[in-house]
N, CA, C and O of each residue as an XYZ file, in Angstrom:
756
protein
N       0.813     -1.194      0.000
C       0.000      0.000      0.000
C       0.857      1.259      0.000
O       0.521      2.211     -0.704
N       1.929      1.304      0.745
C       2.786      2.478      0.781
C       3.501      2.695     -0.547
O       3.774      3.834     -0.924
N       3.804      1.616     -1.255
C       4.444      1.745     -2.569
C       3.481      2.397     -3.542
O       3.908      3.217     -4.354
N       2.212      2.070     -3.494
C       1.213      2.652     -4.384
C       1.021      4.139     -4.090
O       0.932      4.948     -5.013
N       0.958      4.491     -2.830
C       0.812      5.903     -2.449
C       2.047      6.692     -2.875
O       1.938      7.795     -3.409
N       3.213      6.116     -2.632
C       4.458      6.776     -3.029
C       4.527      6.944     -4.548
O       4.977      7.983     -5.031
N       4.095      5.952     -5.294
C       4.082      6.031     -6.759
C       3.131      7.131     -7.225
O       3.445      7.870     -8.158
N       1.985      7.238     -6.587
C       1.017      8.280     -6.954
C       1.584      9.665     -6.642
O       1.440     10.583     -7.450
N       2.217      9.826     -5.501
C       2.806     11.123     -5.126
C       3.910     11.502     -6.107
O       3.975     12.647     -6.556
N       4.768     10.559     -6.438
C       5.845     10.838     -7.400
C       5.255     11.178     -8.766
O       5.735     12.094     -9.433
N       4.228     10.457     -9.185
C       3.580     10.748    -10.467
C       2.966     12.137    -10.499
O       3.076     12.844    -11.500
N       2.315     12.535     -9.401
C       1.721     13.877     -9.322
C       2.813     14.941     -9.354
O       2.665     15.961    -10.027
N       3.913     14.709     -8.624
C       5.020     15.675     -8.620
C       5.654     15.803    -10.008
O       5.948     16.911    -10.456
N       5.864     14.681    -10.684
C       6.436     14.718    -12.038
C       5.495     15.470    -12.975
O       5.943     16.274    -13.792
N       4.215     15.214    -12.861
C       3.235     15.910    -13.695
C       3.227     17.414    -13.412
O       3.130     18.223    -14.336
N       3.330     17.787    -12.126
C       3.352     19.206    -11.750
C       4.599     19.897    -12.296
O       4.518     21.010    -12.817
N       5.750     19.240    -12.176
C       6.998     19.812    -12.694
C       6.932     19.939    -14.216
O       7.337     20.959    -14.774
N       6.425     18.912    -14.880
C       6.309     18.962    -16.336
C       5.379     20.081    -16.775
O       5.666     20.787    -17.743
N       4.267     20.248    -16.067
C       3.332     21.325    -16.397
C       3.985     22.689    -16.181
O       3.820     23.598    -16.995
N       4.732     22.829    -15.073
C       5.415     24.095    -14.795
C       6.444     24.400    -15.886
O       6.506     25.521    -16.389
N       7.244     23.404    -16.248
C       8.267     23.606    -17.290
C       7.600     23.936    -18.618
O       8.055     24.821    -19.342
N       6.528     23.230    -18.936
C       5.800     23.491    -20.172
C       5.293     24.931    -20.221
O       5.301     25.555    -21.282
N       4.853     25.461    -19.082
C       4.361     26.839    -19.013
C       5.520     27.844    -18.949
O       5.380     28.977    -19.409
N       6.656     27.439    -18.384
C       7.778     28.359    -18.199
C       8.531     28.633    -19.492
O       9.072     29.726    -19.662
N       8.581     27.683    -20.397
C       9.354     27.846    -21.634
C       8.904     29.076    -22.428
O       9.765     29.857    -22.834
N       7.606     29.296    -22.674
C       7.214     30.506    -23.394
C       7.578     31.796    -22.646
O       7.884     32.816    -23.263
N       7.541     31.736    -21.318
C       7.909     32.912    -20.532
C       9.375     33.261    -20.681
O       9.733     34.430    -20.825
N      10.224     32.244    -20.648
C      11.669     32.465    -20.813
C      11.952     32.964    -22.230
O      12.758     33.874    -22.424
N      11.287     32.367    -23.211
C      11.475     32.824    -24.599
C      11.068     34.288    -24.755
O      11.771     35.068    -25.398
N       9.936     34.657    -24.168
C       9.458     36.044    -24.276
C      10.438     37.002    -23.611
O      10.696     38.087    -24.131
N      10.981     36.608    -22.471
C      11.951     37.464    -21.791
C      13.145     37.744    -22.694
O      13.524     38.901    -22.878
N      13.740     36.700    -23.258
C      14.918     36.883    -24.104
C      14.564     37.565    -25.426
O      15.409     38.233    -26.020
N      13.356     37.406    -25.877
C      12.919     38.016    -27.135
C      12.785     39.534    -27.008
O      13.047     40.262    -27.965
N      12.377     40.012    -25.829
C      12.086     41.438    -25.671
C      13.090     42.210    -24.830
O      12.865     43.390    -24.563
N      14.188     41.598    -24.403
C      15.167     42.356    -23.630
C      16.120     43.080    -24.576
O      16.344     42.636    -25.702
N      16.676     44.192    -24.113
C      17.646     44.944    -24.897
C      17.084     46.264    -25.415
O      15.874     46.441    -25.553
N      17.996     47.173    -25.694
C      17.639     48.495    -26.220
C      17.170     48.352    -27.655
O      17.763     47.615    -28.443
N      16.098     49.063    -27.989
C      15.513     48.997    -29.336
C      15.377     50.394    -29.920
O      15.270     51.389    -29.202
N      15.385     50.432    -31.229
C      15.231     51.686    -31.952
C      13.940     51.606    -32.751
O      13.781     50.738    -33.609
N      13.014     52.523    -32.460
C      11.723     52.548    -33.140
C      11.488     53.947    -33.701
O      12.143     54.908    -33.299
N      10.554     54.044    -34.624
C      10.144     55.343    -35.136
C       8.944     55.796    -34.324
O       7.913     55.124    -34.294
N       9.083     56.931    -33.669
C       7.998     57.451    -32.841
C       6.811     57.799    -33.747
O       6.980     58.569    -34.692
N       5.623     57.257    -33.488
C       4.456     57.571    -34.324
C       4.081     59.054    -34.283
O       3.484     59.578    -35.224
N       4.432     59.716    -33.196
C       4.076     61.126    -33.044
C       5.011     62.058    -33.807
O       4.554     62.959    -34.509
N       6.330     61.842    -33.671
C       7.308     62.747    -34.278
C       7.914     62.212    -35.568
O       8.537     62.965    -36.317
N       7.737     60.918    -35.838
C       8.333     60.247    -37.006
C       9.857     60.258    -36.944
O      10.523     60.131    -37.971
N      10.408     60.409    -35.747
C      11.859     60.406    -35.522
C      12.262     59.113    -34.816
O      11.447     58.518    -34.111
N      13.525     58.665    -35.000
C      13.970     57.470    -34.272
C      14.083     57.762    -32.776
O      14.578     58.815    -32.372
N      13.622     56.825    -31.973
C      13.712     56.936    -30.518
C      14.169     55.601    -29.952
O      13.857     54.543    -30.498
N      14.910     55.661    -28.854
C      15.405     54.457    -28.177
C      14.424     54.074    -27.080
O      13.997     54.919    -26.292
N      14.069     52.794    -27.033
C      13.126     52.320    -26.023
C      13.628     51.022    -25.407
O      14.422     50.294    -26.002
N      13.143     50.752    -24.198
C      13.351     49.481    -23.525
C      11.983     48.919    -23.187
O      11.119     49.627    -22.671
N      11.793     47.642    -23.482
C      10.546     46.956    -23.179
C      10.697     46.277    -21.822
O      11.787     45.824    -21.472
N       9.618     46.203    -21.065
C       9.618     45.498    -19.787
C       9.661     43.997    -20.080
O       8.627     43.330    -20.106
N      10.870     43.477    -20.299
C      11.047     42.082    -20.702
C      10.598     41.116    -19.611
O      10.030     40.066    -19.911
N      10.843     41.456    -18.365
C      10.411     40.595    -17.265
C       8.901     40.452    -17.230
O       8.377     39.356    -17.032
N       8.205     41.561    -17.422
C       6.737     41.516    -17.453
C       6.237     40.752    -18.669
O       5.239     40.037    -18.585
N       6.921     40.897    -19.795
C       6.529     40.150    -20.991
C       6.702     38.650    -20.767
O       5.865     37.853    -21.191
N       7.786     38.270    -20.102
C       8.008     36.863    -19.789
C       6.977     36.321    -18.818
O       6.467     35.214    -18.994
N       6.673     37.108    -17.788
C       5.658     36.684    -16.820
C       4.285     36.595    -17.483
O       3.512     35.679    -17.202
N       3.985     37.556    -18.366
C       2.709     37.516    -19.082
C       2.586     36.291    -19.963
O       1.513     35.693    -20.052
N       3.679     35.907    -20.619
C       3.655     34.707    -21.459
C       3.500     33.458    -20.588
O       2.828     32.506    -20.983
N       4.118     33.462    -19.413
C       3.989     32.336    -18.484
C       2.548     32.187    -18.013
O       2.031     31.075    -17.910
N       1.908     33.313    -17.728
C       0.526     33.297    -17.246
C      -0.490     33.280    -18.378
O      -1.697     33.323    -18.140
N       0.007     33.216    -19.619
C      -0.844     33.213    -20.813
C      -1.652     34.505    -20.955
O      -2.765     34.504    -21.481
N      -1.071     35.603    -20.477
C      -1.658     36.932    -20.618
C      -0.582     37.861    -21.178
O      -0.048     38.695    -20.446
N      -0.254     37.728    -22.474
C       0.850     38.522    -23.026
C       0.594     40.025    -22.918
O      -0.453     40.529    -23.325
N       1.575     40.715    -22.361
C       1.491     42.171    -22.232
C       2.849     42.768    -22.566
O       3.889     42.215    -22.208
N       2.827     43.879    -23.242
C       4.050     44.630    -23.537
C       3.844     46.067    -23.088
O       2.795     46.670    -23.315
N       4.876     46.596    -22.446
C       4.878     48.014    -22.103
C       6.331     48.476    -22.062
O       7.250     47.671    -21.914
N       6.519     49.771    -22.194
C       7.862     50.343    -22.169
C       8.289     50.619    -20.738
O       7.473     50.982    -19.891
N       9.576     50.444    -20.479
C      10.137     50.874    -19.196
C      10.984     52.125    -19.377
O      11.223     52.863    -18.421
N      11.438     52.363    -20.607
C      12.241     53.556    -20.909
C      11.983     53.997    -22.334
O      11.697     53.187    -23.215
N      12.089     55.297    -22.540
C      12.010     55.878    -23.883
C      12.858     57.140    -23.876
O      12.909     57.850    -22.872
N      13.518     57.421    -24.982
C      14.380     58.603    -25.051
C      13.575     59.899    -25.028
O      14.158     60.974    -24.882
N      12.258     59.828    -25.167
C      11.415     61.029    -25.086
C      10.881     61.267    -23.679
O      10.212     62.270    -23.430
N      11.173     60.354    -22.761
C      10.698     60.508    -21.391
C      11.675     61.361    -20.612
O      12.845     61.391    -20.992
N      11.297     62.049    -19.565
C      10.025     62.025    -18.865
C       8.970     62.957    -19.462
O       7.813     62.924    -19.042
N       9.354     63.787    -20.436
C       8.390     64.767    -20.971
C       7.152     64.089    -21.546
O       6.037     64.564    -21.329
N       7.326     62.986    -22.274
C       6.199     62.323    -22.950
C       5.903     60.951    -22.346
O       5.510     60.029    -23.061
N       6.089     60.815    -21.044
C       5.950     59.513    -20.400
C       4.528     58.956    -20.487
O       4.343     57.742    -20.408
N       3.548     59.795    -20.643
C       2.156     59.341    -20.681
C       1.639     59.127    -22.100
O       0.430     59.186    -22.325
N       2.527     58.882    -23.057
C       2.085     58.646    -24.431
C       1.381     57.289    -24.519
O       1.425     56.504    -23.572
N       0.751     57.020    -25.621
C       0.010     55.773    -25.792
C       0.871     54.554    -26.058
O       0.344     53.447    -26.162
N       2.167     54.723    -26.169
C       3.118     53.649    -26.450
C       2.740     52.881    -27.719
O       2.852     51.656    -27.776
N       2.289     53.626    -28.736
C       1.916     53.013    -30.010
C       3.121     52.419    -30.741
O       2.955     51.584    -31.630
N       4.316     52.837    -30.378
C       5.526     52.306    -31.010
C       5.737     50.824    -30.700
O       6.507     50.152    -31.386
N       5.064     50.317    -29.680
C       5.204     48.899    -29.336
C       4.757     47.984    -30.468
O       5.186     46.832    -30.534
N       3.906     48.476    -31.355
C       3.477     47.639    -32.486
C       4.675     47.306    -33.383
O       4.706     46.235    -33.990
N       5.661     48.208    -33.474
C       6.868     47.936    -34.257
C       7.702     46.843    -33.589
O       8.277     45.991    -34.267
N       7.764     46.874    -32.262
C       8.510     45.857    -31.523
C       7.820     44.506    -31.652
O       8.478     43.488    -31.864
N       6.493     44.496    -31.526
C       5.745     43.249    -31.657
C       5.867     42.660    -33.056
O       5.983     41.444    -33.214
N       5.842     43.522    -34.073
C       5.892     43.053    -35.459
C       7.208     42.350    -35.779
O       7.204     41.306    -36.431
N       8.327     42.902    -35.333
C       9.630     42.293    -35.611
C      10.615     42.687    -34.513
O      11.380     43.636    -34.685
N      10.606     41.973    -33.387
C      11.446     42.362    -32.255
C      12.942     42.337    -32.553
O      13.696     43.104    -31.954
N      13.384     41.479    -33.457
C      14.816     41.391    -33.750
C      15.293     42.523    -34.657
O      16.432     42.974    -34.540
N      14.441     42.974    -35.544
C      14.824     44.010    -36.505
C      15.087     45.360    -35.834
O      15.934     46.123    -36.299
N      14.373     45.665    -34.748
C      14.533     46.963    -34.100
C      15.533     46.934    -32.945
O      15.755     47.961    -32.304
N      16.137     45.783    -32.667
C      17.145     45.676    -31.621
C      18.396     46.439    -32.058
O      18.910     46.210    -33.153
N      18.884     47.336    -31.214
C      20.009     48.210    -31.579
C      21.217     47.390    -32.018
O      21.862     47.721    -33.013
N      21.529     46.324    -31.286
C      22.692     45.495    -31.651
C      22.562     44.989    -33.083
O      23.536     45.016    -33.835
N      21.383     44.529    -33.469
C      21.179     43.997    -34.817
C      21.248     45.091    -35.868
O      21.740     44.850    -36.971
N      20.771     46.279    -35.557
C      20.851     47.415    -36.486
C      22.316     47.764    -36.747
O      22.720     47.982    -37.889
N      23.101     47.812    -35.675
C      24.529     48.122    -35.804
C      25.240     47.016    -36.583
O      26.058     47.303    -37.457
N      24.935     45.765    -36.276
C      25.573     44.636    -36.977
C      25.263     44.672    -38.465
O      26.140     44.392    -39.281
N      24.023     45.014    -38.836
C      23.670     45.109    -40.262
C      24.425     46.249    -40.933
O      24.811     46.125    -42.095
N      24.647     47.363    -40.224
C      25.352     48.501    -40.834
C      26.816     48.141    -41.100
O      27.351     48.492    -42.152
N      27.462     47.454    -40.174
C      28.871     47.087    -40.348
C      29.054     45.908    -41.306
O      30.159     45.679    -41.798
N      27.994     45.166    -41.572
C      28.078     43.961    -42.399
C      28.665     44.269    -43.779
O      28.164     45.134    -44.497
N      29.726     43.556    -44.138
C      30.338     43.701    -45.452
C      31.202     44.935    -45.623
O      31.719     45.178    -46.714
N      31.368     45.722    -44.568
C      32.176     46.945    -44.667
C      33.618     46.664    -44.259
O      33.909     45.688    -43.567
N      34.510     47.544    -44.704
C      35.923     47.473    -44.347
C      36.314     48.744    -43.626
O      35.665     49.779    -43.780
N      37.370     48.670    -42.842
C      37.896     49.835    -42.132
C      38.381     50.861    -43.153
O      39.104     50.514    -44.086
N      37.990     52.110    -42.982
C      38.394     53.144    -43.938
C      39.864     53.512    -43.785
O      40.427     54.155    -44.672
N      40.497     53.122    -42.690
C      41.893     53.476    -42.474
C      42.858     52.373    -42.930
O      43.836     52.664    -43.620
N      42.602     51.127    -42.561
C      43.529     50.040    -42.911
C      42.976     49.118    -44.000
O      43.694     48.252    -44.499
N      41.720     49.296    -44.367
C      41.051     48.536    -45.435
C      40.785     47.067    -45.093
O      40.368     46.302    -45.962
N      41.018     46.666    -43.847
C      40.712     45.289    -43.462
C      39.197     45.151    -43.300
O      38.540     46.065    -42.802
N      38.645     44.016    -43.717
C      37.198     43.823    -43.551
C      36.828     43.757    -42.071
O      37.541     43.177    -41.252
N      35.706     44.362    -41.765
C      35.183     44.269    -40.399
C      34.266     43.052    -40.390
O      33.232     43.029    -41.058
N      34.655     42.066    -39.637
C      33.894     40.810    -39.595
C      32.591     40.967    -38.827
O      32.235     42.063    -38.395
N      31.891     39.859    -38.667
C      30.640     39.904    -37.922
C      30.870     40.364    -36.481
O      31.896     40.045    -35.880
N      29.929     41.103    -35.940
C      30.034     41.580    -34.568
C      29.705     40.456    -33.592
O      28.801     39.652    -33.820
N      30.464     40.422    -32.499
C      30.223     39.470    -31.423
C      30.212     40.254    -30.120
O      30.969     41.210    -29.953
N      29.357     39.847    -29.208
C      29.187     40.602    -27.963
C      30.449     40.681    -27.116
O      30.630     41.664    -26.398
N      31.313     39.702    -27.170
C      32.488     39.698    -26.312
C      33.739     40.250    -26.995
O      34.777     40.384    -26.347
N      33.665     40.570    -28.275
C      34.810     41.127    -28.993
C      34.855     42.644    -28.818
O      33.898     43.267    -28.359
N      36.000     43.216    -29.200
C      36.090     44.672    -29.247
C      35.192     45.163    -30.369
O      35.226     44.632    -31.479
N      34.398     46.165    -30.082
C      33.456     46.676    -31.071
C      34.160     47.608    -32.049
O      35.053     48.355    -31.649
N      33.775     47.580    -33.323
C      34.337     48.544    -34.258
C      33.886     49.953    -33.889
O      33.010     50.137    -33.044
N      34.484     50.920    -34.520
C      34.210     52.318    -34.185
C      33.738     53.082    -35.423
O      33.502     52.504    -36.485
N      33.610     54.383    -35.253
C      33.147     55.270    -36.325
C      34.144     56.400    -36.506
O      34.695     56.916    -35.534
N      34.370     56.779    -37.746
C      35.215     57.926    -38.065
C      34.302     59.051    -38.506
O      33.573     58.926    -39.490
N      34.347     60.165    -37.763
C      33.463     61.287    -38.042
C      34.011     62.234    -39.074
O      35.167     62.118    -39.482
N      33.190     63.176    -39.504
C      33.640     64.183    -40.468
C      34.810     65.020    -39.941
O      35.556     65.611    -40.723
N      34.969     65.069    -38.605
C      36.084     65.799    -37.999
C      37.339     64.934    -37.903
O      38.332     65.350    -37.307
N      37.303     63.723    -38.491
C      38.401     62.758    -38.509
C      38.780     62.258    -37.115
O      39.920     61.856    -36.881
N      37.818     62.286    -36.195
C      38.011     61.704    -34.870
C      37.207     60.416    -34.811
O      36.096     60.334    -35.336
N      37.789     59.411    -34.164
C      37.086     58.146    -34.035
C      36.344     58.098    -32.702
O      36.758     58.713    -31.719
N      35.255     57.367    -32.693
C      34.494     57.153    -31.464
C      33.808     55.803    -31.558
O      33.514     55.317    -32.650
N      33.557     55.206    -30.411
C      32.884     53.919    -30.394
C      31.396     54.124    -30.636
O      30.814     55.098    -30.160
N      30.784     53.209    -31.374
C      29.354     53.345    -31.641
C      28.556     53.204    -30.361
O      27.442     53.721    -30.279
N      29.090     52.518    -29.356
C      28.386     52.354    -28.083
C      28.266     53.672    -27.326
O      27.407     53.809    -26.455
N      29.130     54.653    -27.654
C      29.081     55.949    -26.982
C      28.052     56.891    -27.610
O      27.837     57.998    -27.117
N      27.430     56.455    -28.680
C      26.426     57.262    -29.376
C      25.054     56.889    -28.826
O      24.757     55.709    -28.640
N      24.227     57.883    -28.569
C      22.855     57.593    -28.140
C      22.162     56.795    -29.238
O      22.263     57.153    -30.412
N      21.462     55.724    -28.881
C      20.835     54.874    -29.905
C      19.948     55.638    -30.883
O      19.917     55.309    -32.069
N      19.232     56.646    -30.410
C      18.346     57.382    -31.317
C      19.130     58.228    -32.318
O      18.570     58.667    -33.322
N      20.426     58.463    -32.058
C      21.263     59.235    -32.985
C      22.007     58.350    -33.987
O      22.622     58.863    -34.922
N      21.958     57.038    -33.805
C      22.706     56.131    -34.686
C      22.359     56.287    -36.167
O      23.281     56.314    -36.982
N      21.083     56.392    -36.570
C      20.811     56.549    -38.004
C      21.494     57.777    -38.609
O      21.982     57.725    -39.738
N      21.529     58.868    -37.868
C      22.195     60.084    -38.358
C      23.706     59.858    -38.442
O      24.340     60.269    -39.414
N      24.277     59.215    -37.442
C      25.713     58.925    -37.457
C      26.064     57.995    -38.607
O      27.073     58.200    -39.281
N      25.241     56.973    -38.842
C      25.521     56.022    -39.910
C      25.479     56.674    -41.279
O      26.095     56.167    -42.217
N      24.776     57.773    -41.416
C      24.713     58.429    -42.723
C      25.909     59.351    -42.962
O      26.200     59.677    -44.113
N      26.608     59.779    -41.912
C      27.717     60.721    -42.086
C      29.064     60.194    -41.608
O      30.093     60.802    -41.901
N      29.087     59.089    -40.886
C      30.329     58.529    -40.350
C      30.738     57.302    -41.157
O      29.935     56.738    -41.900
N      32.000     56.897    -41.002
C      32.525     55.747    -41.727
C      33.027     54.697    -40.745
O      33.403     55.037    -39.623
N      33.042     53.423    -41.146
C      33.463     52.356    -40.229
C      34.974     52.311    -40.024
O      35.754     52.532    -40.951
N      35.362     52.021    -38.788
C      36.766     51.903    -38.409
C      36.908     50.670    -37.530
O      36.089     50.446    -36.639
N      37.942     49.868    -37.772
C      38.165     48.674    -36.943
C      38.668     49.105    -35.560
O      39.101     50.239    -35.357
N      38.597     48.175    -34.637
C      38.997     48.458    -33.262
C      40.472     48.864    -33.179
O      40.810     49.808    -32.465
N      41.346     48.165    -33.897
C      42.780     48.468    -33.828
C      43.079     49.886    -34.300
O      43.854     50.600    -33.664
N      42.475     50.297    -35.403
C      42.708     51.658    -35.902
C      42.099     52.693    -34.958
O      42.652     53.780    -34.787
N      40.968     52.361    -34.348
C      40.350     53.280    -33.379
C      41.282     53.507    -32.190
O      41.469     54.642    -31.752
N      41.866     52.424    -31.668
C      42.786     52.551    -30.536
C      44.008     53.363    -30.949
O      44.450     54.239    -30.206
N      44.553     53.081    -32.123
C      45.731     53.801    -32.616
C      45.439     55.283    -32.786
O      46.212     56.129    -32.335
N      44.321     55.598    -33.437
C      43.974     57.005    -33.678
C      43.627     57.727    -32.378
O      43.921     58.915    -32.239
N      43.016     57.040    -31.436
C      42.713     57.662    -30.135
C      44.010     57.983    -29.397
O      44.142     59.056    -28.809
N      44.967     57.054    -29.428
C      46.259     57.299    -28.787
C      46.969     58.462    -29.471
O      47.536     59.328    -28.805
N      46.936     58.478    -30.794
C      47.580     59.550    -31.561
C      46.972     60.909    -31.202
O      47.689     61.904    -31.087
N      45.643     60.945    -31.025
C      44.955     62.193    -30.710
C      45.217     62.638    -29.267
O      45.399     63.827    -29.002
N      45.236     61.667    -28.330
C      45.382     62.008    -26.915
C      46.841     62.234    -26.491
O      47.102     62.984    -25.551
N      47.778     61.595    -27.176
C      49.187     61.694    -26.798
C      50.064     61.979    -28.017
O      50.911     61.156    -28.365
N      49.880     63.119    -28.667
C      50.643     63.384    -29.902
C      52.158     63.441    -29.678
O      52.919     63.150    -30.601
N      52.609     63.805    -28.484
C      54.039     63.878    -28.211
C      54.705     62.518    -28.110
O      55.930     62.418    -28.183
N      53.910     61.472    -27.943
C      54.468     60.129    -27.809
C      54.452     59.344    -29.115
O      54.851     58.180    -29.151
N      53.993     59.980    -30.184
C      53.867     59.286    -31.469
C      54.954     59.764    -32.412
O      55.189     60.964    -32.551
N      55.618     58.811    -33.060
C      56.613     59.126    -34.074
C      56.150     58.505    -35.386
O      56.006     57.287    -35.492
N      55.923     59.343    -36.371
C      55.548     58.839    -37.697
C      56.804     58.645    -38.516
O      57.611     59.562    -38.667
N      56.962     57.449    -39.039
C      58.110     57.146    -39.871
C      57.617     56.770    -41.256
O      56.644     56.027    -41.387
N      58.285     57.282    -42.304
C      57.881     56.873    -43.652
C      58.232     55.405    -43.881
O      59.191     54.890    -43.304
N      57.470     54.754    -44.704
C      57.737     53.352    -45.019
C      59.015     53.235    -45.829
O      59.276     54.047    -46.717
N      59.801     52.232    -45.520
C      61.000     51.985    -46.297
C      60.592     51.271    -47.577
O      59.660     50.467    -47.552
N      61.265     51.540    -48.703
C      60.881     50.922    -49.969
C      60.822     49.397    -49.910
O      59.977     48.796    -50.573
N      61.702     48.754    -49.129
C      61.720     47.294    -49.045
C      60.462     46.768    -48.372
O      60.014     45.659    -48.662
N      59.897     47.559    -47.477
C      58.788     47.085    -46.666
C      57.442     47.369    -47.320
O      56.417     46.871    -46.854
N      57.424     48.135    -48.356
C      56.153     48.440    -49.012
C      55.693     47.186    -49.749
O      56.463     46.565    -50.481
N      54.441     46.826    -49.549
C      53.910     45.608    -50.180
C      53.347     45.912    -51.529
O      52.856     45.012    -52.210
């Protein structure tokens, strides 16, 4: 008799865990799908704006089978914090397309450094990020640019690899420590 009761208890526990895991998977997927800074076109101003979605709430809503999306941050806040958040339809339609990281990766795709001409490979989160060369011939990291300003920067700036960015930054910050030497004829490729 105790073996039967124990078997029933174990069966109920396994069923409960399986049901919980089955319900948790969509919640975890929703969390990872909606986390990260996004760039959307504001329906009111028709300008690019940076937003953050409440990814935790989206995950919990998917877990509870009550999907909800809302913003936790917008580059137009606090002045326009009470807007209708109509821009969320762009995030819902294609969450990956408006993710800032993906926008930047698409811009650098297939480009080469304007200084050394080496191709800039695919972006990876743990690698050194490529930079931008401005009209003033100063380099800056794309991460230092406000996300809502990236489209404007991408139209006027050029891609620079990490190595050239570090070199040019050192040259700009410490000009007395840099010695420029002309290439020797033997070393020219």
